[in-house]
N, C-alpha and C positions, 0 to 999 in steps of 0.2 A: 758468881759475877754476870752481870747481863750487858752483852757487848753490842752495841748498834754501829752497824758499817754502812755509809751513803754512799752511794756509788752513781756517776753521772750517766752511765749505760747499765742494761744489763748485763750479768756476770756469767750466768749458768745458761747453757754449757759455756767455758771457756773456749774463747777460739783466738783470742789476741794475747798478747804477753801480758798486760797489764791484768786482762780475766784470770789469765792461771795464775799470777802471783795472790790475785785475791782471793781466789774460788779456794786455792791450796792452802792460805794461813786460815782462813774463817775454819776448812773444815776440820782443820787441827786444832783447832783452839774449842772447836764446838767438843771435843770430846771430854771437855773438863768445866765449860760456861757455856750458859744460853745464849745462842748468837741469832741477833736479826739484821737482815740487809733489806735496805730501802735502794732502790734502782729507780731510774728515770727510764721508759721505753723510748724506741726510735722506731716507729710504724712506718710500713710504707703499705698501703696508704693510709693517711693518719686515721685515729680513731675518730667517730661522731661524738662521744661521750667519754668522760672519765670513768675510767675504772682501775681497779686493785687487783691484781695477782697474786696468788701464793706460790711458789715453788717448794716444795720441801725437800732440801739437799742432802741431809743427814737429821734424825731423828731430832737434835737441837741446833739444829741450824736450816733456815728458813729463807727465801728471799720475796721481797713483796716488791712487785713490779708497778709502776703508777704510769698510766697510758693516760695522757691529756691531750688534746690537739693544740694546746698553745704551747705548753713543754717542749712537744716533739717538735714544733718549728721552730722555737726557739735552739732545739739544739741540733736540729737541720741545717741551721746557719753554720756554725761551727763545722760539722762533718760534711758539706759540701764545699767550703772553702780549703784554701790547701794546706791550711794547720790539721784539717781531716781528725778533728777532735773536740769535743763536746765543753769547749771552753767557756759557751755561755750556759751551762746547766747552773748557775745558781739564778742567775736572771729569769731562768725555767721555774726554778722553786719560786723566786719572788714574786711573779707572776700569778701562779696557779697558788701557793699556801698550802700546799696538800694536807688536811686534817691527820691523816694517818701517820705522816712524819710526825707533827707535833706531840702525839700519844706517844711514839715510838721515843722521841726526845724527853720526855717523860718519866721515861719506864728505866731508860738505858743508866750504868752505875759508870760507864765509859763511851765514848762514841771518836768510832774512827769515821775519818772523813778523806774517802780515795781523791786524789786531786785536790790541788787549791780552790778549785770553781766553786763549790757549795759551800766551804766552810765558813765565810763571815755567816751566812744565812743559817747555817746549824750552830754557831756560837753564840748569835744572839739569841737562842732559844732554849738554851738549858744551860743548867749550873753543873752539868758533870765536866768532870775530866774531856777536851776534847785534843784527838791526835791527828795530826796533819799527815796521812797514810800516803807519804810521796814516791812516787817511780820515779822520776827524775829531778832533778833541778831544771823548772819545766823553760824557764825563759833562757837558759844556756841550750837547751833541746830543742827550742823553735828558733831560733837565732841559726842554730845550725841546720835544720830542717829545710828553711826558706831557700838554701841553696838546690836539693837537689827538687824541689817543688817549681823554681823558677818565679819567684815569687817577690820579684824587686820592686812592684808598685807596690805592693799591699804589705809588704814587710812590717815598715815599721809602726803602723797602727796597731796591728796582731800584737807586737812583741810587744810595745808598750801596756796595751792590756794586760796581757798576760803577766810580766812584770810588776804590775800593782798588784793584781788581785794575788800572785804567789807572794810577795813582800807582807802583804797584811795577814795572811794566813800564817805564815812561818814563824812572825813575831809574836802573834796571839796565841799560838799554840801552846798547850801544856806539853805534847811533846811531839816532835818531829822525826818519824821513821824517813832513813835513809840506805838506799842500795847498797852501796859501800861507802871506803873512808874516806876516798875523793868527794865523793858528794856530799858527804856531812861536813867535811870544811870548807864547802863551796857555801853552805847555809851558814854557817859561820860567818866567811869573809864575804858574800855579798850582801846578807839582809843583817848581820848583827845578831843573827840567834845565840845564847849561850850555849856552849858545847856540850854542859852538863843537860841540856835538851833534847840534844839528837843523839839517835841511838842507832848503830848501822843493821840493819835487819837486810842480810841481801836477799838477793832471788835466789831461787833452786829448780829443782827439781825431783819429779816423783822418781825414785830411785826402785821401786817395786814396778809401777809401771814403763818404764823407760829401761831396758837391760840388755846386753848382748844377747848373739843367736849364735850358734854355731854353723860352718861355714854348710852343711845339708838345708839350715831351715833358711840360709840367706838364697841358695838356690831354690829351695822350692818357694822363697816368698818373688824372688823374681819371675818365678813362670808363673805363679797365679796372676801377677799384674801385668800379665805379658811382655818383660822387659827379653832385651836377647840377655847372653850368655856374658857379655861384655862387661868391663867395670863399672860400675855406677856410681856417680857422685851428686848427692842430693841437694837442693837447696829449700827453707821453707822461709816462707814469709806473710805476714797481714800485711792489708793494704796501707801502708801508710809512705811518704814519700822517702825512705830510707833504703825500704824493702822493695819499694820498686823501682828504685836505682837499681838495687843488688841483683834485681831480675835481669836488668840490661848488661849485667857483666855475665851472667851465666849466658845468657843468649851470644854473647862475644866469643865466650871458652866453646861452645857447641859449635860456632861459626869456624872458630880454628883449628878444632880438632877432633876428626872423625875416630878417635881410639876409644871414647868413653859414651856412655848413655848419660846425659844431664838431666835429671828428675828434678821438675819446678815444682814445690807444691804449697798450694794455700792460694788464696782470692790476691794477695800481692806479688804472686810469683806467677801469675797469669802471663804471658810472654806473647799471645797474638800471633803465632805462627814462627816462624822459623827453621833451624835446621832439621832435618830428619832422626837425629839423633839427638833431639829436643824432646822432653813429655813435659806437658806441662799438664797438670792436672786440676786447676783450679782448688774452690774449697772442698776438703774431704772433713769427714767426721772421726778420722782416727788417723793419727801420722804413723802410728806403730807398723803397721805390713810396710811404708814407707822407707823406713829408718830399719826394717828386717832387711830389705831387700838391696839396701845401699851398701857400697864399701868407702867411701869417702864424703865426709859432710863439708858444705861450704859455707862461710859465712862472709861475703863480702862487702861490708856494711862500712861507708867511709864516714856517715851522720849520726847525728843526736847525741844522747847523754845516758846515762844508767848502764847498764848492763844488760846484757841478750841472752834470755830465757832459751831462745832459738839454742845458742851453744851449751848450753848447758844441758839442754836436752840429748843432744848427738853424743856429749860427754858421759852421759850416762848409759847412753847406748851403747857404749865401748867402741864409737867409731873415731877414727884418727879425721883430723878437722882441720881444715883451712881457713884461716882468717884474715881479713886486713886488721891492722894494730888499733885502729880505733873501736872495732868490735871486742877485742879482749880487754880493753881498760876496766879498771875496777875490779877485776876477776884474778886469782892466785895463778890461775894457767901460765907458762910457762912455753917459751918460743925453744922447739926442740922435744919435750919433754912430754907434756899433756896437749901439744897440737904445734901447728906450723903455722907462721905470722910469714904472709907475703905482701909485697910491694903492689900498689894499686894500679896492674899492670897484666893485660893477658899473657904476658909473655911468663912474670912471676908466677901468676897464679897456676896456670900450666905446669911450669916445674915442680914446682910443689905437689900437684896431685900425680905427675909422673913420677915421682920420688917416693911418694905412697905405694902407689901399683906396682911399680920395680922393685922394692923391698919390702915384702910383707910381714920380716920380723919388723922392722922399723914402724910399720901400720901396725902390727899387734900389741909393740911395748909401749905407742903412744896412745893407742886407743885404751888399753888397760888402766895405765898411768893416767888418763881423764877419767876415767869410770871409777878410780878409788880417790883420786880427788873431790869430786862431786859427792861421792858418800861418804868423805870424809867431812865436808866442810859444808856442802850444800845442798843437802838432802830436807824437804821442808818440813818433815817432822823437828830435827834439830832448829831449824828456823823459827819454827812457830813457837819451841819450848822458850826460845831467846825471847821472842815478842812475846811471851806470857809474862815472863819475869819483868819484862818493860811496863808494862799495864800496871801488874801489881804496883809498881814503884812510883805510880803518882797518884798512891792514895787510894787506891779500891781494895784493898787486901782485906778490911773488916766488913765488907758488904752482907746484907743479908742472904738466905740462901735464896736463887730467883723464882722470884712467881712469875705466874703467866705472860705473855707480851700482850700486847693491847690487839685487839682483831683491827 
């Protein structure tokens, strides 16, 4: 089967949760199918002229990245606004009409469109089944994001645009992928999508890449990173409003207690100074050394939608996690078994961290149960098999052997 994925931003290497999801699903699909991905580049500075770059991810999975000054400018508006997302990428395609994408749309047996922004453009240009590869119910997510972003004045116009685009995409898609049963129900209730056209394809973790380490390896990881021997609580985040809000919680925790090292990792976790026991790394290429050094993981996220990939990667690493209730929504993780749920207060967060640090047996049980849950239900390989079955179910099971992708 020839699978085309259309993404509003470059995916590889994956640095945001959405890119992690797309990369892993396509990587595993490419074991059985020919996969091509068309993405829009967001260049700084903008390119002087259009070009198309190819990145070979796997032998049968390539990302084709389209650089264009006009497309980049359209994407940049959304990325610089409080939405911090390429919500105008459909307009970017309409303005530039890339011939490479048209060729790929003719080549594909099935088209996955990441997010709703570019769905209508693709739907109009192919007879192949089109799948809305949802990462969240976007209208719900952005209504929630507007709170930590402080977007009182510009909230309504952006949310109206987002809901209009998402509604059209969801109603015209041959299949809608939802990250949880709750999200699937929202597509049915909010947009009137036929439940038979919505399939749950959850977020996951690479359980080979993210795995527990023993006490000796943890001490060695702390030494390599120059961290003190005291217990370390990690927080990981990309640069989106809920994650920046989470970083503020971590800053408050560090100011309230000097008993722990608070390790904030990622562009969204940069805290611009603070307490001496707060270590902020900015963007890193590999999270694993930091997860190896951590004793507890934090997910103090109050806003957004969907499910949290960072939390699944913490759990795959065998770390006992402390999270706010909204961050656990849509997952099968249980308070007191696979993680601890804290109220949105510094006192309750600190109490949960202290409980895990003071009771190593509880921390070990929680981390082990978390790891077992992810291996059992949220491993990307299993999730990709479910997606493969869903794609076959929409009428592409009898396609011919894939031919070469267009240049």
